[in-house]
C-alpha positions as CSV (number, residue, x, y, z in Angstrom):
1,M,0.0,0.0,0.0
2,S,1.5,3.3,-1.0
3,S,1.5,6.1,1.6
4,P,-0.3,9.3,0.9
5,P,1.8,12.4,0.2
6,R,3.3,13.8,3.4
7,E,3.0,17.4,4.4
8,S,6.3,19.4,4.5
9,E,8.4,16.3,4.6
10,P,12.1,16.9,4.6
11,S,13.8,13.8,3.6
12,S,17.1,12.0,4.1
13,S,18.5,9.4,1.8
14,G,20.2,7.6,4.7
15,G,23.6,9.0,3.7
16,E,26.4,10.3,5.8
17,R,24.8,13.6,6.7
18,S,22.1,13.7,9.4
19,A,18.9,15.5,8.8
20,G,19.0,17.0,12.3
21,Y,16.3,17.4,15.0
22,R,15.3,20.8,13.6
23,A,14.2,19.1,10.4
24,V,12.0,16.7,12.4
25,F,10.3,19.5,14.2
26,A,9.7,21.3,10.9
27,V,7.0,18.7,10.1
28,A,3.7,20.0,11.6
29,E,2.2,16.5,12.2
30,F,5.3,15.5,14.2
31,R,4.9,18.5,16.4
32,A,1.4,17.3,17.3
33,V,2.6,13.8,18.0
34,F,5.5,15.2,20.1
35,A,3.1,17.3,22.2
36,A,0.7,14.5,22.6
37,H,3.4,12.1,23.7
38,A,4.7,14.5,26.3
39,M,1.2,14.9,27.7
40,S,0.4,11.2,27.8
41,T,3.8,10.3,29.3
42,L,3.2,12.7,32.2
43,G,-0.3,11.3,32.6
44,V,1.0,7.7,32.7
45,V,3.8,8.4,35.3
46,V,1.5,10.6,37.5
47,A,-1.2,8.0,37.3
48,E,1.2,5.2,38.3
49,I,2.5,7.2,41.3
50,S,-1.0,8.2,42.4
51,L,-2.4,4.7,42.1
52,S,0.5,3.2,44.1
53,V,0.0,5.7,46.9
54,L,-3.8,5.2,46.8
55,V,-3.5,1.4,47.0
56,Y,-1.0,1.7,49.9
57,R,-3.3,4.0,51.8
58,I,-6.2,1.7,51.4
59,T,-4.4,-1.6,52.2
60,G,-1.3,-0.6,54.1
61,S,0.5,-3.3,52.2
62,P,3.8,-2.7,50.4
63,L,3.2,-5.7,48.3
64,M,-0.2,-4.4,47.0
65,S,1.4,-1.1,46.3
66,A,4.2,-2.7,44.4
67,L,1.7,-4.7,42.4
68,T,0.4,-1.5,40.8
69,F,3.8,-1.1,39.1
70,A,4.1,-4.8,38.3
71,F,0.6,-4.8,36.7
72,G,1.8,-2.0,34.5
73,L,4.4,-4.4,32.9
74,L,2.8,-7.9,32.8
75,P,-0.1,-7.1,30.4
76,Y,2.3,-5.8,27.8
77,A,3.0,-9.3,26.6
78,L,-0.7,-10.1,26.1
79,G,-1.6,-6.8,24.5
80,G,1.5,-6.8,22.3
81,T,1.0,-10.4,21.0
82,L,-2.7,-11.0,20.9
83,L,-3.8,-7.5,19.8
84,S,-0.9,-6.3,17.7
85,S,-2.8,-6.5,14.4
86,V,-5.0,-3.5,15.6
87,A,-2.0,-1.3,14.7
88,D,-2.3,-2.4,11.0
89,R,-6.0,-3.2,10.4
90,F,-7.5,0.1,11.6
91,P,-6.6,3.7,10.7
92,A,-3.7,4.8,12.9
93,R,-5.2,8.1,14.1
94,R,-8.3,6.3,15.2
95,V,-6.3,3.7,17.1
96,L,-4.2,6.3,18.9
97,V,-7.2,8.4,19.9
98,V,-9.2,5.4,21.1
99,C,-6.2,4.2,23.2
100,D,-5.9,7.7,24.8
101,L,-9.7,7.7,25.6
102,V,-9.5,4.2,27.1
103,C,-6.7,5.4,29.4
104,A,-8.7,8.5,30.3
105,V,-11.8,6.4,31.2
106,C,-9.7,4.0,33.3
107,A,-8.0,6.9,35.2
108,A,-11.4,8.5,35.8
109,A,-12.8,5.2,37.1
110,M,-9.7,4.9,39.5
111,A,-10.6,8.3,40.9
112,V,-14.1,7.2,41.9
113,P,-14.4,7.1,45.7
114,D,-14.6,3.7,47.4
115,M,-13.4,1.8,44.3
116,P,-12.3,-1.7,45.4
117,V,-8.6,-2.4,45.2
118,A,-9.2,-5.4,42.9
119,L,-11.0,-3.2,40.4
120,L,-8.2,-0.6,40.7
121,L,-5.7,-3.3,39.7
122,V,-7.9,-4.5,36.8
123,L,-8.1,-1.0,35.5
124,R,-4.3,-0.7,35.7
125,C,-4.1,-3.9,33.7
126,V,-6.4,-2.5,31.0
127,T,-4.3,0.6,30.6
128,A,-1.1,-1.5,30.4
129,A,-2.7,-3.8,27.8
130,V,-3.4,-1.0,25.4
131,A,0.0,0.7,25.9
132,P,1.9,-1.5,23.4
133,I,-0.8,-1.0,20.8
134,F,-0.6,2.7,21.3
135,Q,3.2,2.8,21.2
136,G,3.4,0.4,18.3
137,T,0.9,2.4,16.3
138,R,2.6,5.7,17.0
139,A,6.0,4.3,16.0
140,S,4.6,2.9,12.7
141,T,2.8,6.1,11.9
142,L,6.0,8.0,12.3
143,G,7.1,6.3,9.1
144,D,4.1,7.8,7.3
145,I,4.7,11.2,8.8
146,L,8.5,11.4,8.5
147,G,9.4,8.8,5.8
148,E,11.6,5.8,6.3
149,G,15.0,7.6,6.3
150,D,16.9,9.6,8.8
151,L,13.9,11.6,9.9
152,F,12.2,8.5,11.1
153,V,15.2,7.5,13.2
154,L,15.5,11.0,14.7
155,G,11.7,11.1,15.3
156,R,12.0,7.8,17.3
157,S,14.9,9.3,19.1
158,V,12.8,12.3,20.1
159,V,10.1,10.0,21.4
160,R,12.6,8.2,23.6
161,I,14.1,11.4,24.9
162,V,10.6,12.6,25.8
163,G,9.9,9.3,27.5
164,Q,13.1,9.6,29.7
165,T,12.5,13.3,30.4
166,G,8.8,12.5,31.2
167,Q,9.9,10.0,33.7
168,L,12.0,12.6,35.6
169,A,9.4,15.3,35.3
170,G,6.5,13.0,36.0
171,F,7.9,11.6,39.2
172,G,8.7,15.2,40.4
173,A,5.3,16.5,39.4
174,G,3.5,13.5,40.8
175,G,5.3,13.8,44.2
176,L,4.6,17.6,44.3
177,L,0.9,17.2,43.5
178,L,0.5,14.5,46.1
179,T,1.8,16.9,48.8
180,V,-1.1,19.3,48.1
181,A,-3.9,17.0,46.8
182,S,-5.3,13.5,47.4
183,P,-4.3,10.6,45.0
184,R,-7.8,10.6,43.5
185,A,-7.6,14.3,42.8
186,V,-4.2,13.8,41.1
187,L,-5.7,11.0,39.0
188,V,-8.2,13.5,37.7
189,W,-5.3,15.6,36.5
190,A,-4.0,12.5,34.7
191,V,-7.3,12.2,33.0
192,A,-6.9,15.7,31.6
193,T,-3.5,14.8,30.1
194,F,-4.9,11.7,28.3
195,L,-7.8,13.8,26.9
196,G,-5.4,16.5,25.8
197,S,-3.3,14.0,24.0
198,A,-6.4,12.6,22.2
199,V,-7.4,16.0,21.1
200,L,-3.9,16.8,19.7
201,L,-3.8,13.5,17.8
202,R,-7.3,13.9,16.5
203,F,-6.9,17.4,15.1
204,G,-3.1,17.6,14.7
205,T,-2.5,14.5,12.5
206,R,-4.0,13.5,9.1
207,R,-6.4,10.6,8.7
208,R,-4.7,7.7,6.8
209,P,-6.2,4.4,5.7
210,A,-5.4,1.2,7.5
211,R,-2.0,-0.1,6.6
212,A,-3.1,-3.6,5.6
213,A,-6.6,-5.2,5.1
214,T,-6.0,-8.1,7.4
215,G,-8.9,-10.6,7.4
216,G,-10.0,-13.1,10.0
217,A,-10.1,-12.8,13.7
218,L,-8.2,-10.1,15.5
219,I,-6.2,-12.5,17.7
220,G,-5.5,-14.9,14.8
221,S,-4.3,-12.1,12.6
222,S,-2.0,-10.9,15.4
223,L,-0.5,-14.3,16.0
224,A,0.0,-14.8,12.2
225,G,1.8,-11.6,11.9
226,M,4.0,-12.5,14.9
227,R,4.9,-15.8,13.3
228,L,5.9,-14.1,10.1
229,L,8.1,-11.6,11.9
230,L,9.8,-14.2,14.2
231,G,10.1,-16.6,11.3
232,D,12.4,-14.1,9.5
233,R,16.0,-14.7,10.8
234,R,17.0,-11.1,10.2
235,I,14.0,-9.5,11.8
236,R,14.3,-12.0,14.7
237,S,17.9,-11.0,15.3
238,L,17.0,-7.3,15.3
239,L,14.2,-8.0,17.8
240,L,16.6,-9.9,20.1
241,L,19.0,-7.0,19.8
242,C,16.2,-4.7,20.9
243,W,15.2,-6.9,23.9
244,V,18.4,-8.5,25.3
245,P,20.5,-5.4,26.3
246,P,17.6,-3.7,28.2
247,T,17.0,-7.0,30.1
248,F,20.4,-6.5,31.8
249,V,20.6,-2.7,31.8
250,V,17.7,-2.6,34.2
251,V,19.4,-4.8,36.8
252,P,21.3,-2.0,38.5
253,E,18.2,0.2,38.4
254,A,16.0,-2.5,40.0
255,L,18.5,-2.9,42.9
256,L,19.4,0.7,43.6
257,T,17.2,0.9,46.7
258,P,18.9,-1.9,48.6
259,Y,22.3,-0.9,47.3
260,A,21.8,2.7,48.5
261,S,20.6,1.2,51.8
262,A,23.8,-0.8,52.1
263,L,25.8,2.3,51.6
264,G,23.8,4.1,54.2
265,L,22.6,6.8,51.8
266,A,19.8,9.2,52.6
267,P,16.7,9.3,50.3
268,A,18.3,12.2,48.4
269,G,21.3,10.0,47.5
270,L,18.9,7.3,46.2
271,G,17.0,9.9,44.2
272,L,20.3,11.1,42.6
273,L,21.2,7.5,41.7
274,M,17.8,7.0,40.1
275,C,18.3,10.0,37.9
276,G,21.6,8.6,36.6
277,M,20.3,6.4,33.8
278,P,17.8,8.8,32.4
279,I,20.4,11.6,32.3
280,G,22.8,9.4,30.5
281,A,20.2,8.3,28.0
282,I,19.0,11.8,27.2
283,L,22.6,13.1,26.9
284,S,23.8,10.3,24.6
285,E,20.7,10.1,22.4
286,T,20.8,13.9,21.9
287,L,24.5,14.0,21.0
288,A,24.3,10.9,18.7
289,G,21.3,12.3,16.9
290,S,22.7,15.7,16.5
291,L,26.4,15.1,15.7
292,L,26.4,11.8,13.9
293,G,25.0,10.9,10.5
294,P,23.1,7.6,9.7
295,R,26.3,5.7,8.9
296,G,28.1,6.9,12.0
297,R,25.2,5.8,14.2
298,A,25.0,2.5,12.5
299,R,28.7,1.8,13.0
300,L,28.3,2.5,16.7
301,T,25.3,0.2,17.2
302,R,27.2,-3.0,17.9
303,P,30.0,-1.7,20.1
304,V,27.7,0.5,22.1
305,A,25.3,-2.3,22.7
306,V,28.1,-4.3,24.3
307,L,29.7,-1.3,26.1
308,A,26.3,-0.6,27.8
309,M,26.8,-3.8,29.8
310,L,30.2,-3.0,31.2
311,P,29.6,-0.2,33.8
312,A,27.5,-2.7,35.9
313,I,30.6,-4.8,36.4
314,G,32.1,-1.9,38.3
315,Y,29.7,-2.7,41.1
316,A,31.9,-5.6,42.0
317,F,34.1,-3.1,43.8
318,E,31.1,-1.7,45.8
319,P,31.5,1.8,44.5
320,S,30.6,4.9,46.6
321,L,27.8,7.3,45.6
322,G,29.9,9.2,43.2
323,W,31.3,6.2,41.3
324,A,27.9,4.4,41.4
325,L,26.3,7.5,39.8
326,A,29.0,7.5,37.1
327,C,28.2,3.8,36.4
328,Q,24.5,4.7,36.1
329,V,25.1,7.6,33.7
330,L,27.4,5.5,31.6
331,T,24.9,2.7,31.5
332,G,22.2,5.1,30.4
333,C,24.5,6.3,27.6
334,G,24.2,2.9,26.0
335,I,20.7,3.8,24.8
336,A,22.4,5.4,21.8
337,Y,22.7,2.0,20.2
338,T,19.0,2.1,19.4
339,L,19.5,4.9,16.8
340,G,21.3,2.5,14.5
341,L,19.0,-0.4,15.4
342,D,15.9,1.7,14.3
343,Q,17.5,2.3,10.9
344,W,18.0,-1.5,10.4
345,F,14.6,-2.4,11.7
346,V,12.5,-0.1,9.6
347,A,14.5,-1.3,6.5
348,A,13.9,-4.9,7.4
349,V,10.2,-5.0,8.1
350,P,7.6,-5.0,5.3
351,E,5.3,-1.9,5.4
352,E,2.1,-4.0,5.8
353,L,3.6,-5.6,9.0
354,R,5.1,-2.4,10.4
355,G,2.4,-1.7,13.0
356,R,2.5,-5.3,14.3
357,A,6.3,-5.3,14.3
358,M,6.5,-2.1,16.3
359,T,3.9,-3.3,18.7
360,L,5.7,-6.7,19.2
361,M,9.0,-4.8,19.7
362,T,7.5,-2.6,22.4
363,A,5.8,-5.5,24.1
364,G,8.9,-7.6,24.1
365,L,11.0,-4.7,25.4
366,M,8.8,-4.0,28.4
367,T,8.4,-7.7,29.2
368,A,12.1,-8.3,29.0
369,Q,12.8,-5.4,31.4
370,G,10.1,-6.6,33.8
371,L,11.7,-10.1,33.8
372,G,15.1,-8.7,34.2
373,M,14.0,-6.7,37.3
374,A,12.1,-9.7,38.8
375,V,15.0,-12.2,38.3
376,A,17.5,-9.7,39.7
377,G,15.4,-9.1,42.7
378,G,14.9,-12.8,43.3
379,I,18.6,-13.5,43.2
380,A,19.4,-10.6,45.5
381,E,17.4,-12.3,48.2
382,F,20.3,-14.8,48.5
383,V,23.3,-13.0,47.0
384,P,24.8,-9.6,47.9
385,V,23.3,-6.9,45.8
386,H,26.6,-5.6,44.4
387,Q,27.5,-9.1,43.2
388,V,24.1,-9.5,41.5
389,I,24.6,-6.2,39.6
390,A,28.1,-7.1,38.6
391,G,27.1,-10.6,37.6
392,G,24.3,-9.1,35.5
393,G,26.9,-7.0,33.7
394,V,29.1,-10.0,32.9
395,L,26.1,-12.2,31.8
396,G,24.7,-9.3,29.8
397,T,28.0,-8.8,27.9
398,V,28.1,-12.5,27.0
399,C,24.4,-12.6,25.9
400,V,24.6,-9.4,23.8
401,A,27.8,-10.6,22.1
402,A,26.0,-13.9,21.3
403,V,23.1,-12.0,19.7
404,L,25.5,-9.9,17.6
405,R,27.4,-12.9,16.6
406,S,24.2,-14.6,15.3
407,A,23.5,-11.6,13.2
408,R,27.0,-10.7,11.9
409,D,26.7,-12.7,8.7
410,R,23.5,-11.0,7.6
411,P,23.9,-7.4,6.3
412,F,21.5,-4.8,7.6
413,S,21.3,-2.6,4.6
414,A,19.0,-4.5,2.2
415,R,15.2,-4.5,2.7
416,A,13.6,-7.8,3.5
417,P,11.2,-9.2,0.8
418,R,7.6,-8.2,1.1
419,R,5.1,-10.6,2.4
420,G,1.4,-10.7,2.6
421,A,-0.2,-10.2,6.0
């Protein structure tokens, strides 16, 4: 299916010269997507914090409070595999707006007084299940808005930077709001961000037809698309390269609280450590996107994916606050490998499968991070925390090197053959 003409579309041939972030923001539709993403990211983070506090105040149980975060990761696998074809079989703008409205309705229901905790967790699962559909659809529609060259890669980079910045701003804003308002009142504020995002997407982006006329049942079509994607050795290698490094990168982040406690750090020290990875990610992605061209970013992909594992090994020496913060920042800098990976992935995936591919990528990424955190936490019950983090760095280096080795004989420049969906 050919894409309709794109408004004001600066292009990049994928050569040595980078289009630059300014060219991305020159596209009016992308500005709407950017603003909507910033609003919805704040809404998600604030809703997570508010719901966690609300559940804890109702139950007094740390476990139940922690489950509000866990339930934000577990449904990703279901939504990303069983419902991935939604991203291709319906117009993208409609999917994005409906997902925002579903999140708004769920957040509004959470704010209802005397809502049972079980229903609060169910509503949390619903919002988490639609998240990979929303993110996959948004990622695939960036190709329609920006084209498949350097602008697409930089657009994806901006989305990730907004996500990292939104985490920092959202936790700060959520904590501030909760000091002056109840969790339910803050959830109402989150509703407003989801509605604002829906309005921006509805009126700020063009209506485009569905990417592929997939027949049959929704779940069957989703599973068929997943089989096609995973059945292609090249696409499978790229998906593994997207999923494996983050599985190990999150290990230090998951164990920072007990590590900070072992060092005797105050809450401010823990907060500083928690900011390390997002700061490194924002810094490296901005510099790589601004200073390097497509070829330069592609050349860095493999070594940076491996180097991202190495700072965690430094925890074997039980670093003090300053050195631990440096390790976290350097680990976050490893996010720059995804710029080259995005170039390869969009070139490998047939257009009619792009929505499902992006949804599957997102679902696998979040599931992998959740598993990485869970396994690291379980091992840390029996092994000193600093050894678990260092061991994760060693194992991660080995696993990432193995993934890269499996893909080394398959060039990443040619487009994969088209398939029917």
